[in-house]
VEXRO-161799 format. One line per 8 residues: number of its first residue (from 1); their letters; for each residue x, y, z of C-alpha. Coordinates in steps of 0.05 Angstrom, whole numbers, plus 5000, padded with zeros to 4 digits. Example, Ala and Ser with C-alpha at 12.3 -4.5 7.8 and 13.67 -1.06 7.14 Angstrom:
# residues 2
1) as) 5246,4910,5156  5273,4979,5143 .
END
This chain:
# residues 234
1) mitvsnlh) 5479,3564,1149  5413,3573,1175  5387,3643,1193  5318,3652,1225  5290,3725,1230  5234,3754,1268  5195,3691,1256  5114,3681,1270 .
9) khfgkvka) 5069,3629,1252  5000,3640,1277  4941,3585,1272  4882,3628,1272  4893,3672,1348  4942,3623,1376  5012,3651,1364  5049,3581,1356 .
17) vngidfev) 5106,3626,1342  5118,3691,1357  5179,3734,1326  5237,3691,1340  5313,3699,1319  5373,3655,1320  5428,3625,1273  5463,3551,1270 .
25) nkgeivgf) 5522,3548,1235  5565,3497,1204  5593,3456,1254  5558,3475,1309  5505,3430,1343  5442,3472,1368  5387,3448,1423  5321,3468,1415 .
33) lgpngagk) 5293,3463,1482  5220,3471,1506  5169,3444,1538  5111,3421,1498  5072,3466,1462  5128,3515,1464  5133,3517,1384  5188,3475,1377 .
41) tttmrlit) 5168,3430,1320  5117,3487,1283  5192,3521,1275  5227,3470,1250  5165,3453,1194  5177,3531,1179  5260,3509,1168  5235,3458,1131 .
49) sfltptkg) 5184,3495,1092  5130,3441,1113  5091,3504,1140  5094,3572,1115  5110,3638,1166  5055,3687,1179  5106,3736,1187  5187,3735,1186 .
57) kvtingks) 5236,3694,1142  5277,3630,1147  5342,3628,1099  5386,3564,1085  5449,3582,1060  5418,3652,1034  5357,3614,1000  5289,3604,1014 .
65) pklarsii) 5270,3532,1048  5238,3511,0992  5299,3527,0946  5344,3493,0992  5311,3435,1005  5362,3386,0965  5414,3409,1027  5372,3398,1092 .
73) gylpeenp) 5352,3326,1115  5299,3331,1173  5275,3277,1218  5205,3284,1244  5186,3274,1313  5140,3214,1277  5190,3174,1233  5154,3164,1171 .
81) lypkmtpl) 5182,3096,1151  5142,3038,1103  5140,2978,1150  5136,2928,1095  5203,2951,1061  5271,2933,1087  5322,2988,1105  5363,2975,1042 .
89) eylhfigk) 5293,2984,1005  5278,3045,1038  5338,3080,1033  5337,3063,0957  5267,3095,0952  5280,3158,0994  5350,3166,0943  5306,3161,0885 .
97) mhklsaqd) 5262,3216,0903  5325,3262,0912  5343,3240,0842  5412,3210,0862  5439,3178,0807  5444,3101,0811  5526,3112,0828  5510,3163,0876 .
105) lhkqsrav) 5455,3128,0908  5505,3060,0914  5556,3100,0943  5509,3139,1002  5468,3075,1020  5533,3044,1034  5557,3102,1079  5496,3116,1111 .
113) iakcglge) 5477,3043,1131  5554,3038,1165  5547,3097,1195  5481,3097,1227  5500,3012,1248  5449,2979,1199  5491,2924,1170  5452,2871,1213 .
121) vinrpiet) 5387,2890,1199  5393,2913,1122  5350,2859,1091  5298,2850,1143  5229,2882,1143  5228,2951,1184  5167,2926,1220  5209,2872,1248 .
129) lsrgyrqr) 5254,2924,1275  5266,2948,1342  5250,3024,1357  5325,3046,1364  5334,3011,1296  5278,3043,1272  5307,3108,1291  5369,3092,1253 .
137) vglaatli) 5331,3067,1194  5301,3143,1196  5372,3182,1208  5404,3141,1148  5348,3168,1110  5358,3237,1130  5430,3237,1104  5424,3195,1049 .
145) hhpqviim) 5425,3259,0999  5490,3281,1045  5457,3351,1067  5488,3401,1091  5434,3425,1147  5407,3374,1190  5339,3385,1233  5316,3329,1279 .
153) deptsgld) 5253,3337,1331  5263,3296,1385  5312,3239,1359  5317,3200,1417  5251,3198,1443  5220,3130,1467  5296,3103,1466  5324,3063,1523 .
161) pnqqdeik) 5387,3100,1553  5432,3052,1508  5397,3077,1442  5399,3142,1471  5471,3140,1461  5484,3108,1400  5445,3166,1368  5475,3218,1407 .
169) nlikllak) 5540,3197,1387  5520,3187,1313  5494,3268,1323  5562,3290,1345  5595,3257,1284  5553,3298,1231  5563,3363,1264  5638,3359,1235 .
177) dkavlfst) 5617,3386,1175  5544,3410,1180  5500,3454,1215  5457,3409,1259  5400,3440,1296  5350,3380,1346  5292,3389,1399  5298,3351,1457 .
185) hilseaes) 5266,3343,1523  5323,3312,1562  5362,3367,1590  5428,3330,1605  5428,3302,1524  5432,3377,1511  5487,3382,1559  5529,3328,1531 .
193) icqralii) 5532,3339,1456  5508,3415,1445  5550,3476,1439  5490,3520,1444  5415,3510,1462  5362,3549,1455  5306,3554,1507  5231,3567,1474 .
201) hrgrivak) 5175,3587,1513  5098,3601,1489  5128,3618,1420  5191,3657,1440  5267,3648,1454  5272,3667,1523  5340,3649,1529  5406,3627,1489 .
209) advnkmkk) 5456,3597,1523  5531,3571,1510  5531,3502,1537  5605,3494,1531  5615,3548,1586  5558,3527,1633  5562,3481,1693  5539,3416,1694 .
217) gqleklfk) 5463,3433,1720  5464,3506,1702  5425,3492,1637  5368,3453,1672  5372,3512,1720  5363,3557,1668  5310,3524,1629  5261,3518,1694 .
225) qktkdekp) 5279,3596,1708  5257,3618,1644  5195,3571,1629  5165,3577,1692  5093,3599,1681  5075,3654,1738  5012,3637,1779  4958,3695,1763 .
233) kk) 4950,3744,1825  4890,3734,1864 .
END
């Protein structure tokens, strides 16, 4: 569903993304791994059409990201919420932005509220919610228009272990009929929920791993090996 071909993004002399290729298929959860500054967020912004490539191409179901926006759900690292709204008000706002009919909006709101476990807080101002619940609101908004492709940038960042487990379980549920790409710094997280992992370093894909065929700890070993910067020779 997602095809990335020879993708480049330069900011002046900085090559944030430097010729990468990969695919994410329906029913797959693919982890996007790399150190800070490796190019993960830039790549996700290119896939979701928030940035335009310097070179190369992204297609979603054969279409450009701009033409495929209606089937993409994107949860950025900085979860964009309106704190004065309640989760229900925010979901209705996002649904209307996606031009859902009143009937679809009602149906989808109920579905994502249940899926994301928001029933107890649905009428409380978002500013009063814990970080974990705010992340659930962001996920619900990502899903409100029933997207076929889900892109999530560090969805468990800053959450406690229980909250991380809740989000991981949600991600697993999502992949049954969708293509899911998510970035994370937590390698054990990628091991537990991904079928495949892509390791990016200095704007390049340096390894592609079949996580299902790896023993526990092998992904961390591979990550450290492929992202280790050699010390300059004296």
